[in-house]
matplotlib code that plots the C-alpha trace (Angstrom):
import matplotlib.pyplot as plt

x = [16.5, 18.4, 17.7, 19.3, 17.1, 17.8, 16.1, 15.7, 17.4, 14.8, 11.6, 10.7, 9.3, 10.4, 12.5, 14.1, 14.7, 17.1, 18.4, 22.1, 23.7, 24.8, 23.2, 20.9, 21.1, 17.5, 16.2, 15.0, 17.0, 14.1, 13.3, 17.0, 17.0, 13.8, 15.0, 18.3, 21.4, 20.3, 21.2, 21.9, 19.6, 20.2, 20.1, 16.9, 16.0, 12.8, 12.5, 13.0, 10.5, 10.7, 8.0, 8.4, 6.6, 5.0, 5.4, 4.4, 7.4, 5.8, 5.0, 8.5, 10.0, 7.7, 8.6, 12.3, 12.2, 10.1, 11.7, 14.7, 13.6, 10.6, 9.7, 8.1, 6.2, 4.8, 1.3, -0.8, -1.5, -5.3, -5.7, -4.8, -7.9, -10.2, -9.4]
y = [-35.7, -34.9, -36.9, -36.8, -36.1, -37.4, -37.0, -39.6, -39.4, -41.7, -40.5, -36.8, -35.6, -38.7, -38.2, -40.6, -39.7, -41.6, -41.3, -40.9, -39.5, -42.2, -44.9, -46.9, -50.4, -50.2, -49.4, -52.7, -53.6, -53.4, -49.7, -48.8, -50.2, -48.3, -45.1, -45.1, -43.3, -41.0, -37.3, -35.6, -32.6, -31.5, -32.4, -31.5, -31.2, -33.1, -31.6, -28.0, -25.4, -25.5, -27.4, -29.9, -28.9, -32.2, -34.3, -34.4, -34.2, -36.5, -39.2, -39.0, -39.3, -42.3, -44.0, -43.5, -44.8, -47.8, -48.9, -46.8, -44.7, -42.6, -42.5, -39.3, -39.8, -37.0, -36.0, -36.5, -33.5, -33.1, -30.4, -32.9, -34.9, -31.9, -31.1]
z = [59.9, 56.7, 53.5, 50.1, 47.1, 43.6, 40.4, 37.7, 34.2, 32.7, 34.3, 34.3, 37.6, 39.6, 42.6, 45.0, 48.8, 50.8, 54.4, 53.4, 50.4, 47.7, 50.0, 47.7, 49.4, 50.6, 47.2, 45.4, 42.4, 39.9, 41.1, 40.8, 37.2, 36.2, 37.9, 36.1, 37.3, 40.1, 39.8, 43.1, 43.6, 47.3, 51.0, 52.7, 56.4, 57.0, 60.5, 59.2, 58.4, 54.6, 52.7, 49.9, 46.8, 45.7, 48.8, 52.4, 54.7, 57.3, 54.8, 53.4, 56.8, 57.6, 54.4, 54.8, 58.4, 57.4, 54.0, 53.7, 50.8, 49.4, 45.7, 44.5, 41.3, 39.1, 39.4, 36.4, 34.2, 34.9, 32.3, 29.6, 30.5, 30.2, 26.5]

ax = plt.figure().add_subplot(projection="3d")
ax.plot(x, y, z, "-o")
ax.set_aspect("equal")
plt.show()
């Protein structure tokens, strides 16, 4: 399954995965407003051999199939808490 990946203008490290390019109908209005204007990054084959850096392909696929999108939030910078 191919999915489209978008990054947020407002939230660094936040990405939105949707089943079809430029199809944001399944994404709740509040999330769309918080995310801002999505910037297209790439199409990605979830059934392929390549891995996603900060997301599990199986989880992304399940979320897209269940709710129509997957939201990837940035991981906390653990090193900041160790200072």
